C-alpha positions in Angstrom: -169.0 -57.8 83.6 -171.8 -57.3 82.6 -171.3 -58.5 78.9 -171.1 -61.7 81.3 -174.5 -61.1 82.2 -176.3 -60.3 79.3 -174.7 -63.3 77.9 -177.1 -65.0 80.6 -180.2 -63.2 79.9 -179.9 -64.1 76.2 -181.8 -67.2 76.4 -184.0 -65.9 78.3 -184.8 -63.0 76.2 -185.0 -65.7 73.2 -188.3 -67.7 75.1 -189.4 -64.3 76.5 -190.0 -62.9 72.3 -191.3 -66.3 71.6 -193.9 -66.5 74.2 -195.1 -62.8 73.2 -195.3 -63.9 69.6 -193.9 -62.6 66.4 -197.4 -61.0 65.0 -197.3 -57.9 62.9 -200.3 -57.0 64.9 -201.2 -55.3 68.4 -204.3 -57.6 68.7 -202.1 -60.6 68.2 -199.5 -59.8 70.3 -201.7 -58.9 73.4 -203.2 -62.2 72.6 -200.0 -64.0 72.9 -199.4 -62.4 76.0 -202.6 -63.3 77.8 -202.2 -67.1 76.8 -198.3 -66.8 78.3 -198.8 -64.7 81.0 -197.5 -66.8 84.1 -194.8 -68.5 82.1 -194.0 -64.7 81.0 -194.1 -63.3 84.6 -191.8 -66.3 85.6 -189.3 -65.2 83.0 -189.5 -62.0 83.6 -188.5 -62.5 87.4 -185.9 -64.6 86.8 -184.1 -61.9 84.1 -184.3 -59.5 87.5 -182.6 -61.9 89.4 -179.6 -61.9 87.1 -179.3 -58.0 86.5 -179.2 -57.8 90.8 -176.4 -59.6 90.6 -174.1 -57.4 88.2 -173.5 -55.0 90.7 -171.7 -51.5 89.7 -170.6 -51.5 86.0 -167.0 -50.7 85.5 -166.0 -48.0 82.9 -165.0 -50.9 80.9 -168.7 -52.4 81.1 -169.9 -48.8 80.7 -167.9 -48.6 76.8 -169.0 -52.2 76.1 -172.5 -51.1 76.9 -171.8 -47.9 74.8 -170.7 -49.9 72.0 -173.5 -52.5 72.3 -175.3 -53.5 68.3 -178.5 -53.3 69.7 -178.8 -49.7 71.2 -181.3 -47.5 69.6 -179.7 -46.0 66.2 -180.2 -42.5 65.2 -183.2 -43.4 63.0 -185.3 -45.0 65.3 -184.7 -42.2 67.8 -185.9 -39.3 65.5 -189.3 -41.4 64.8 -189.8 -42.2 68.3 -189.1 -38.7 69.6 -190.2 -35.8 66.5 -193.0 -36.0 63.9 -192.9 -34.2 60.9 -189.1 -35.4 59.8 -188.0 -34.4 56.8 -184.3 -35.3 55.9 -182.1 -32.7 54.1 -179.1 -34.8 52.3 -176.2 -33.4 50.4 -172.9 -31.3 51.4 -173.7 -28.8 47.9 -169.9 -29.3 47.4 -169.2 -32.6 46.5 -171.8 -35.4 48.3 -174.2 -37.1 50.4 -172.4 -38.8 53.2 -175.0 -41.3 55.1 -172.9 -41.3 58.4 -174.4 -38.3 59.5 -178.2 -37.9 59.2 -180.4 -34.4 59.3 -183.3 -32.7 58.9 -186.1 -30.4 60.0 -188.8 -32.2 62.3 -191.2 -31.0 65.2 -190.6 -31.8 68.9 -193.6 -31.5 70.7 -195.1 -28.9 67.8 -191.6 -27.0 68.1 -190.0 -26.8 64.6 -186.2 -28.3 65.1 -183.4 -28.9 63.2 -182.4 -32.7 64.2 -178.5 -34.3 63.5 -177.0 -37.2 64.4 -174.2 -39.8 63.6 -175.7 -43.0 61.4 -174.3 -46.2 62.0 -176.7 -48.7 60.8 -178.4 -51.2 62.2 -177.1 -54.3 60.0 -174.0 -55.2 57.8 -175.3 -54.1 54.7 -176.1 -50.2 56.6 -172.9 -50.2 58.5 -170.8 -50.6 55.4 -173.5 -48.2 53.7 -173.1 -45.5 56.3 -169.1 -46.5 57.0 -169.9 -47.7 60.5 -170.7 -44.4 62.2 -167.3 -42.8 60.8 -168.4 -39.1 59.1 -166.1 -37.9 56.0 -165.7 -33.6 55.7 -169.2 -34.2 53.2 -171.0 -35.5 56.3 -169.6 -32.5 58.5 -170.5 -30.0 56.0 -174.0 -31.2 55.5 -174.6 -30.8 59.0 -173.4 -27.1 59.2 -175.7 -26.4 56.4 -178.8 -27.4 58.4 -177.1 -25.3 61.1 -176.7 -22.4 59.4 -180.2 -23.0 58.2 -181.7 -23.8 61.8 -179.9 -20.0 62.3 -181.7 -18.2 59.8 -185.1 -20.0 60.7 -184.3 -19.7 64.5 -184.9 -23.3 65.3 -183.3 -25.0 68.3 -180.8 -27.4 67.0 -180.7 -31.0 68.5 -177.4 -33.3 67.9 -177.3 -37.0 68.1 -173.9 -37.8 69.0 -172.4 -41.8 68.6 -169.2 -42.3 66.7 -166.2 -43.7 67.3 -164.3 -40.8 65.1 -164.5 -39.1 61.9 -163.1 -41.2 58.9 -159.6 -40.8 58.7 -158.7 -42.0 55.0 -156.7 -40.4 52.9 -159.7 -39.5 50.5 -161.2 -37.9 53.9 -158.1 -35.6 54.7 -157.2 -34.9 50.9 -161.0 -33.0 51.2 -160.3 -31.4 53.7 -161.5 -33.6 56.6 -159.7 -31.9 59.2 -160.8 -28.1 58.3 -164.4 -29.2 58.0 -164.1 -30.6 61.5 -162.6 -27.5 62.7 -165.2 -24.8 61.0 -167.8 -26.6 62.3 -166.3 -25.7 66.3 -165.9 -22.5 64.7 -169.8 -21.7 63.5 -171.2 -23.8 65.7 -169.8 -21.6 68.6 -171.0 -18.2 67.5 -174.7 -19.4 66.3 -177.5 -17.4 68.3 -180.3 -20.8 68.1 -180.3 -23.3 71.3 -178.2 -26.3 70.4 -178.6 -29.8 72.4 -176.2 -32.2 72.2 -177.0 -35.9 73.4 -174.6 -38.8 73.4 -176.3 -41.8 72.7 -173.3 -44.2 72.9 -169.9 -43.7 72.0 -168.3 -40.5 71.1 -165.2 -40.1 70.1 -162.4 -37.5 69.4 -162.8 -34.5 67.1 -165.6 -36.8 64.8 -168.0 -36.1 67.8 -167.3 -32.7 68.8 -167.6 -31.6 65.4 -172.1 -31.8 66.6 -170.7 -31.5 70.1 -170.4 -27.7 70.8 -173.2 -27.1 72.1 -175.3 -25.1 75.4 -176.6 -27.9 77.3 -174.3 -31.8 76.6 -176.9 -34.6 78.0 -175.3 -38.2 78.0 -177.5 -41.5 78.6 -176.2 -43.3 81.6 -174.1 -45.9 79.5 -172.8 -43.8 77.0 -168.9 -42.8 76.8 -167.0 -39.3 75.4 -163.7 -39.2 74.8 -160.4 -37.7 72.8 -160.0 -40.8 71.6 -160.8 -44.9 71.9 -159.8 -46.6 74.9 -157.9 -48.8 72.1 -155.8 -46.1 71.0 -155.1 -44.6 74.0 -153.5 -48.0 75.5 -151.7 -48.1 72.2 -150.2 -44.5 72.5 -149.5 -45.3 76.1 -148.0 -48.4 76.9 -147.9 -49.5 72.9 -150.6 -52.4 73.9 -154.0 -52.2 73.0 -155.6 -54.8 75.3 -155.1 -52.8 78.0 -157.4 -50.9 76.9 -159.7 -52.0 80.1 -157.2 -50.1 82.2 -157.2 -47.2 79.8 -161.2 -46.7 80.2 -160.6 -46.3 84.0 -157.7 -44.1 83.6 -159.4 -41.5 80.8 -162.8 -40.3 82.8 -164.8 -41.0 80.0 -168.1 -41.9 81.3 -171.2 -40.1 82.0 -170.7 -39.8 85.8 -167.0 -38.9 85.6 -168.0 -35.8 82.9 -171.3 -34.9 85.0 -168.9 -34.3 88.3 -166.7 -32.3 86.0 -169.2 -29.9 84.8 -169.0 -30.9 81.5 -172.6 -32.2 80.9 -175.4 -30.9 82.2 -177.6 -34.4 82.5 -177.1 -38.3 82.9 -180.3 -40.0 81.3 -180.9 -42.8 82.9 -181.2 -46.1 81.0 -182.9 -49.3 82.1 -181.1 -51.6 83.9 -178.6 -53.9 81.5 -178.5 -51.4 79.5 -180.6 -48.5 76.6 -180.6 -51.9 74.6 -182.9 -54.0 76.7 -185.8 -51.4 76.4 -185.6 -48.2 74.2 -189.5 -47.6 74.7 -188.4 -46.4 78.4 -185.3 -45.1 77.4 -187.0 -42.9 74.5 -189.7 -41.6 77.3 -186.5 -40.6 79.5 -185.0 -38.5 76.8 -188.1 -36.9 75.5 -188.1 -35.5 79.5 -184.5 -34.3 79.2 -185.2 -32.8 75.8 -188.2 -31.2 77.0 -186.5 -29.5 80.4 -183.3 -27.9 78.2 -185.6 -26.5 75.4 -187.7 -24.8 78.0 -184.7 -23.1 79.6 -182.8 -22.4 76.6 -185.3 -21.0 74.5 -185.7 -18.5 77.2 -182.1 -16.8 76.7 -181.8 -14.4 73.9 -179.4 -15.3 71.0 -176.3 -13.4 72.4 -177.0 -14.8 75.4 -176.5 -18.7 74.5 -173.6 -17.8 72.3 -171.8 -16.2 75.5 -172.9 -19.0 77.1 -171.6 -21.3 74.9 -168.6 -19.4 74.8 -167.8 -19.9 78.3 -168.8 -23.2 79.0 -166.4 -24.6 77.0 -163.7 -21.9 77.8 -164.1 -23.5 81.4 -163.3 -27.2 80.3 -160.2 -28.0 81.6 -160.2 -25.1 83.9 -158.1 -26.8 87.4 -160.4 -26.5 89.8 -159.3 -25.2 93.5 -159.2 -27.4 96.4 
C-alpha cells in the first residue's frame, strides 16, 4: 500500500530537507543545495526507486492520499493560483464560518470568485475551521458570494475538500439541510461559468453544495462520494473496519467518475501524491483551469445554465450496453 511506501520515504525526505537547509532566503538555499548536490542526487535516485515499487494504486490508497494532512490546502492554493485575493466573510445572517474561505481574486488578470472548504494546517487551525465541516453559515456565505459573482459577471471557481457538512444539533437547528438544498437550487440556475475542483475528499451534501458546476475537475488521488467509506461499511455491514472493501465498491475515485462522465478532467499529481510537490501540482491545476475557463467563457449565460442542468440530470442514468 502507498502508506507503507510513504513511511519508507519519510527518513529520506527528512535527510533531503536537512541538506537543503532551512534558510529563509533563496540564495542561502541554493548555496546549501550546491554544496550537497551529489548527496542530494543520490537520495533522489533512492526515492525514485522506492516510488517505482508502489505499482497501481487501489481505491483505498487513493482515499489515504486524499486525506493526507500535507496535501495543499485552500489558503496555499489561492496564494499560488490567484492574485489580488480579497477575502469576504460572514453570511449576513448569523456569523462567520471559517470552514469556508471565499472572496474575489484575479486569475491571469480575469476577475473571478473563489470559494473553497478550509480544513487548516495545524491542530489549532483544524479546530478553528471545524476540520473542514461547514455549518449553514458557511454555505450561506458561499451562496452570497455566488450571487455577487452573478451580479458582476464573474466566473466562479470552487475547491472541494471536506468530510461532509457539520452534523451537529446546533447546525441542524440553524437550517443545515435548507442551506445545502438552497445552494443546489441556486447554483443550478446561475448564468456565469462555474468550475469545481475536488482537491481531497469530497463527501456527502457538504461537498455537493459547492459542486453544482458546469465542469468538475478532480485531482488524480481525490475522491468524491455520497459518504465516507467508513460510513458506507457501518451502514451496509455494521462494521467500519471493512472500509477498504467499501472503497472499491463505492466507485469514488477520479478514475471511476471520469469513466462515468461525471468529471470532465483528471488533474495529474506528482508520483506518491500531491503532498510531494505542491509547485508541480499547482502548475497542473493552473493549466486545467485556464483550459476549461476558456471553453466556458465562450458560452452565453443561458447556455451555461442549460448545460449545467443537463449535466446533472444525466448523472446516474443507466447506460445502454
